[in-house]
C-alpha positions in Angstrom: 0.0 0.0 0.0 1.3 3.4 -1.0 2.2 5.7 1.9 0.3 8.9 2.4 2.5 11.8 1.1 3.7 14.3 3.6 1.6 17.5 3.5 3.2 20.8 4.6 0.7 22.9 6.5 -0.7 25.7 4.4 -0.5 28.2 7.3 3.3 28.0 7.6 4.2 28.3 3.9 5.7 31.2 2.1 6.2 32.0 -1.5 9.7 30.5 -1.3 8.5 27.3 0.4 5.2 27.0 -1.4 4.2 23.5 -2.7 0.9 22.9 -4.5 -1.4 20.6 -2.4 -2.4 17.5 -4.3 -2.8 14.9 -1.5 -6.5 14.6 -2.0 -6.5 15.4 -5.8 -7.7 12.3 -7.7 -5.8 12.1 -10.9 -7.4 9.1 -12.4 -10.9 9.2 -13.9 -13.6 6.6 -13.2 -15.8 7.5 -16.1 -14.0 8.4 -19.4 -17.2 9.8 -20.9 -17.2 12.7 -18.4 -15.1 15.8 -18.3 -12.8 15.9 -15.2 -13.4 18.9 -13.0 -11.7 20.7 -10.1 -13.6 23.4 -8.1 -11.9 26.4 -6.7 -13.6 28.6 -4.0 -12.0 32.0 -3.5 -12.9 34.2 -0.6 -12.0 35.7 2.7 -13.1 32.7 4.9 -12.9 34.9 8.0 -13.9 32.6 9.4 -14.7 29.6 7.3 -18.3 28.3 7.9 -20.2 25.1 7.3 -21.9 26.7 4.3 -18.5 27.2 2.7 -17.9 23.4 3.1 -21.5 22.5 2.1 -21.0 24.4 -1.2 -18.5 21.8 -2.3 -20.9 18.9 -1.5 -23.8 20.7 -3.2 -21.7 21.3 -6.3 -20.6 17.7 -6.3 -24.2 16.5 -6.2 -25.2 19.0 -8.9 -22.3 17.9 -11.2 -23.1 14.3 -10.7 -26.8 14.5 -11.6 -27.0 17.5 -13.9 -23.8 17.7 -15.9 -21.2 15.6 -17.7 -18.5 16.5 -15.2 -16.6 14.2 -12.9 -15.2 16.0 -9.9 -11.6 15.1 -9.0 -11.0 17.6 -6.2 -11.8 20.9 -4.6 -9.8 23.8 -3.2 -10.3 26.7 -0.7 -8.1 29.6 -1.7 -8.2 32.4 0.9 -7.4 35.9 -0.1 -4.2 37.5 1.0 -3.7 40.2 3.6 -3.4 42.9 0.9 -7.2 42.6 0.6 -8.0 45.3 3.2 -11.3 44.4 4.7 -12.9 45.0 8.1 -12.9 41.7 10.1 -10.2 40.1 8.0 -8.0 37.9 10.2 -4.4 37.4 9.1 -3.8 35.0 6.2 -2.0 32.6 8.5 -5.0 32.4 10.8 -7.5 32.0 8.0 -5.3 29.3 6.3 -5.1 27.4 9.5 -8.8 27.6 10.2 -9.6 26.4 6.7 -7.2 23.5 7.2 -8.9 22.6 10.5 -12.3 22.8 8.8 -11.5 20.3 6.0 -9.3 18.0 8.1 -12.0 15.3 8.3 -12.9 15.6 4.6 -11.7 13.5 1.7 -11.5 15.7 -1.4 -11.3 19.4 -0.4 -7.9 21.0 0.2 -6.5 24.4 1.2 -4.2 26.1 -1.3 -2.1 28.9 0.3 -0.7 30.3 -3.0 -3.1 33.3 -3.2 -2.9 34.0 0.6 0.9 34.1 0.8 1.3 36.7 -1.9 2.0 40.2 -0.5 0.0 41.8 -3.2 -3.7 41.3 -4.1 -4.2 38.5 -6.6 -7.2 38.8 -8.9 -9.5 35.8 -9.2 -8.6 35.4 -12.9 -4.9 34.9 -11.9 -5.8 32.5 -9.2 -7.7 30.3 -11.6 -4.8 30.5 -14.0 -2.6 29.2 -11.2 -4.7 26.1 -10.8 -4.8 25.6 -14.5 -1.0 25.7 -14.6 -0.4 23.5 -11.6 -3.0 20.8 -12.6 -2.8 20.7 -16.3 0.8 21.9 -17.1 2.8 20.7 -14.1 0.9 17.6 -13.2 -0.3 16.9 -16.8 -4.0 16.7 -16.3 -6.0 13.6 -15.4 -5.6 10.0 -16.6 -8.4 8.0 -18.2 -8.9 4.3 -17.4 -7.1 3.4 -20.6 -4.0 5.4 -19.6 -4.5 8.4 -21.9 -4.3 11.9 -20.5 -7.0 14.6 -20.6 -7.1 18.2 -19.4 -8.9 19.0 -16.2 -11.6 21.7 -16.3 -11.1 24.3 -13.6 -14.2 26.2 -12.4 -14.9 28.8 -9.8 -17.3 27.9 -7.0 -19.0 30.8 -5.3 -22.2 32.1 -3.6 -24.9 34.0 -5.4 -23.5 37.4 -4.1 -20.6 36.9 -6.5 -22.7 36.6 -9.6 -24.6 39.8 -8.5 -21.3 41.8 -8.5 -20.4 40.3 -11.9 -23.7 41.5 -13.4 -23.2 45.0 -11.9 -21.6 47.4 -14.4 -18.2 48.7 -13.4 -17.5 46.2 -10.6 -15.5 43.8 -12.8 -13.6 44.6 -16.0 -14.8 43.0 -19.2 -11.5 41.3 -19.5 -11.8 39.6 -16.1 -15.4 38.6 -16.7 -14.4 37.0 -20.1 -11.5 35.3 -18.5 -13.3 33.9 -15.5 -16.7 33.1 -17.1 -15.7 32.6 -20.7 -12.6 30.4 -20.1 -13.3 28.7 -16.8 -17.0 29.0 -15.9 -18.6 29.0 -12.4 -20.8 27.0 -10.2 -23.1 29.4 -8.2 -24.9 28.4 -5.0 -28.1 30.4 -4.5 -28.7 32.4 -1.4 -31.9 33.6 0.2 -32.9 37.0 -1.1 -30.8 36.9 -4.2 -32.4 37.1 -7.6 -30.1 34.8 -9.6 -32.1 34.9 -12.8 -32.0 38.7 -12.9 -28.2 38.7 -12.3 -27.6 36.1 -15.0 -29.8 38.0 -17.5 -26.9 40.5 -17.8 -24.4 37.7 -18.5 -26.2 35.9 -21.3 -23.0 35.5 -23.3 -21.6 33.2 -20.6 -24.8 31.3 -19.6 -23.5 28.0 -20.9 -20.7 28.1 -18.3 -22.8 29.4 -15.4 -24.3 26.6 -13.3 -26.8 27.6 -10.7 -27.2 25.3 -7.7 -30.4 25.4 -5.7 -30.2 24.9 -2.0 -32.6 22.1 -1.1 -32.0 22.8 2.6 -31.5 26.5 3.1 -28.4 27.6 4.8 -27.9 31.4 5.2 -24.9 31.5 7.6 -22.2 33.9 6.6 -18.8 34.9 8.0 -20.1 38.4 8.7 -22.9 37.0 10.9 -20.4 34.7 12.7 -18.1 37.6 13.5 -21.1 39.6 14.8 -22.1 36.6 17.0 -18.6 36.3 18.3 -18.3 40.0 19.1 -21.5 39.7 21.1 -20.2 36.6 22.9 -23.0 34.5 21.4 -22.7 30.9 20.6 -21.6 29.8 17.1 -21.6 26.2 17.9 -22.9 24.1 15.0 -22.5 27.1 12.6 -18.8 26.6 12.1 -16.6 23.5 12.8 -15.7 22.9 16.4 -11.9 23.0 15.8 -12.3 26.4 14.2 -14.2 27.7 17.3 -11.4 26.4 19.5 -8.8 28.1 17.3 -10.6 31.4 17.4 -10.8 31.2 21.2 -7.2 30.2 21.5 -6.0 33.2 19.4 -8.5 35.8 20.5 -9.8 36.5 17.0 -12.8 38.7 16.1 -13.0 40.5 19.4 -12.9 44.1 18.1 -16.0 45.4 16.4 -15.2 46.0 12.7 -11.5 45.8 13.3 -9.0 43.6 11.4 -7.8 40.7 13.5 -4.4 40.4 11.8 -2.7 40.8 15.1 -5.1 38.7 17.2 -3.4 37.4 20.2 -4.2 34.4 22.4 -5.8 35.0 25.8 -3.5 34.7 28.7 -3.8 31.5 30.7 -6.4 31.9 33.4 -8.2 34.8 31.7 -12.0 34.7 31.9 -13.5 32.9 29.0 -15.5 34.8 26.4 -18.4 32.3 26.4 -18.5 32.4 22.6 -18.4 28.7 22.2 -21.6 28.3 24.1 -23.7 30.5 26.4 -23.6 27.8 29.0 -19.8 28.2 29.4 -19.8 31.6 30.9 -17.4 32.3 33.7 -19.4 32.1 36.9 -17.2 34.6 38.7 -18.0 37.3 36.1 -20.2 40.0 37.7 
């Protein structure tokens, strides 16, 4: 039996030490009649939630029953620190939380390439990176007969993304054509978002836009999680337990609207925030 390859933690990598994660990437197709597909989710993930993870599973079901794709792997690609945004924890923290979130999974990985860049990396360039690593460096996927075939790379995102893409002036035409025309996207609907209206402005790309309906509605967001944490409300069962523990250990998301790039762990013996559960409040707190 082949040994499991050593995987360097994404949260400790730099541009100089970067290695492309492929430990869960399946490189051999089961069905040669289908097109191999890898899904890439770009975002802040501050923090990563169960909806972020569920998006991959929903997309896998959609691809299996509604398309001719065969999914070989999935990636979370957190944005770098150059993306100045309120509530954005440092890249190393977000990378580690994403790693903890997917640790028990079998096909989703965390790629630190975007996050370790000191400058902001546009989504189009991030998708080009995956195209290069999977199809040029690795050489694509292998069919059952041993022949090689290119892997399709596609963006996985929530409905809010397609709304920004349909809004004039938010994205350049070149980026839209590169992302939607060359790669395509799988969009997971969200409550209150008019997907059809958004897509109506992107008709030239409709063949590469796949809309996934949520059969069980999940409207959790990182913004809501940060709000709950600042109010010391429970986020249990909204984000993975190891992520909650990491947030607590490093004192993240304590300041309203502030960046947590310098979040520090609480000193040993300090009163607990009670953010993991309302039932865990410090009884000595007045």
